[in-house]
N, C-alpha and C positions, 0 to 999 in steps of 0.2 A: 504494500500500500504506500502511495506517495503522499506524504503529509503536505508537500509544497506544490501540489498540482495546480493550484490557482496562482502561483507566483509568476510574475511577469519578468521577462529578460531586461526590461527597462531599468536603468540605474536610477533608483529612487533617492530621495533626500537622505535617508538613514545610511545608505551605502556610501554616498559621497561624503557625508559628514564623518563617518567612521574612518574612511581613508584619509580625510583631511587631518583628523586627530592623530593618526599614526604618522603621517608625514610631518606634522608639527613637532612631535617628540623626536622623530628621526633627525629633523633639522636642528633641534636643540643639541642632540648628541654630536652632530657634525660641527656645530659651533664650539662645543667643548674641545673637539679634536683640533679645530683651527686655532683655538687659544693655546693649546698645548704645543702646537707646531710653532706658533709665534714665539713661544718661550722655551723651545727645546734646548737651546744652548745653556740657558740658566738652570733648567731642570735636569740637564744632562741626559736627555732622551735621544737615543740614536735615530738617525734619519731613516734607516730601513723600517723602523716601526711605523712611520707615517705612510710609507707605501702600503704596508699591510692594512693599517686601520682605515685609510681612505678607500682602499679597494673594498673592504667590508662595508663601509658607508655607501659606496656605489651599489653594492649588491642589495642593501636594504631598500634604497630608493627604487632600484630596478624591480624588486619584489612588489612594491606598492604599485608601480606602473603596470606590471603584469597582472596584478589583481584587478586593477581598473579595467583592463582590456580582457578580462575573463579568461585568464590563462592559469591552469592548475599549478604550474610550476611556481608561480608567484606566491601561492598559498603556502607552499613548502619552503621556498627560498627565503621569504621575509623572516619567519621565526628562527630559521637556522642561522642566518646572517646576524640577527639581533643577539642571539645567544653567543655567537662567536665574538661579536663586538664587546659584549659584557665580559666574557672570559678573558679576552686580550687585555682589556683595561685592568681587570682584577689581577691577572697573572704578571703582566709586564710592568704595570705602574702602581700596583697595589691600591687601585682606586675602585670604589663601589659606586657605580653610576646609577643614581635613582631615576634618571631619564630612561635608561634601558629597562629597568624594572617596571616603571610606569607604562612604558611602551608595550611590554609583554602582557601586562594586565589589561591594557586597552585592546590588544590584539585578541586575547582570549575572551574578554568580556564583551567588548563592543564589536570588534572586527568580525569575529566568527559568528556573532549574532546576525550580522548583516550578510556575511559571506555564505553561510550554510544554506539558507533558502535559495540562493542563486547558484549554488554549486552545480546544479544540473545543467546550467548553461555554459559552464566553463569547458574549454577545450584542452 
């Protein structure tokens, strides 16, 4: 039985707003990474770390864009990249990013609430 048989493939306001919230907190995380990059000499953070963390930032944004275009890979890519981002910060810099934790709660709580009914339209 399909509980979401009456669901429309149209991107409704809840879907758009949940992706905007995910993007907002993702951009906050990118801002933190940019601040760290600006201070990397004083903080003694190696440059290679920023290649790694900005690549993960790109994957997070790519995941949100793919979700917007109804691609299943984005539903899996975003949380994996988000967890990688959190773990890299925690392991390499010993920082606990509340933006990543909040973003994961938003993804599970709001994002999936908007994504699951539309998942049947994802390719």
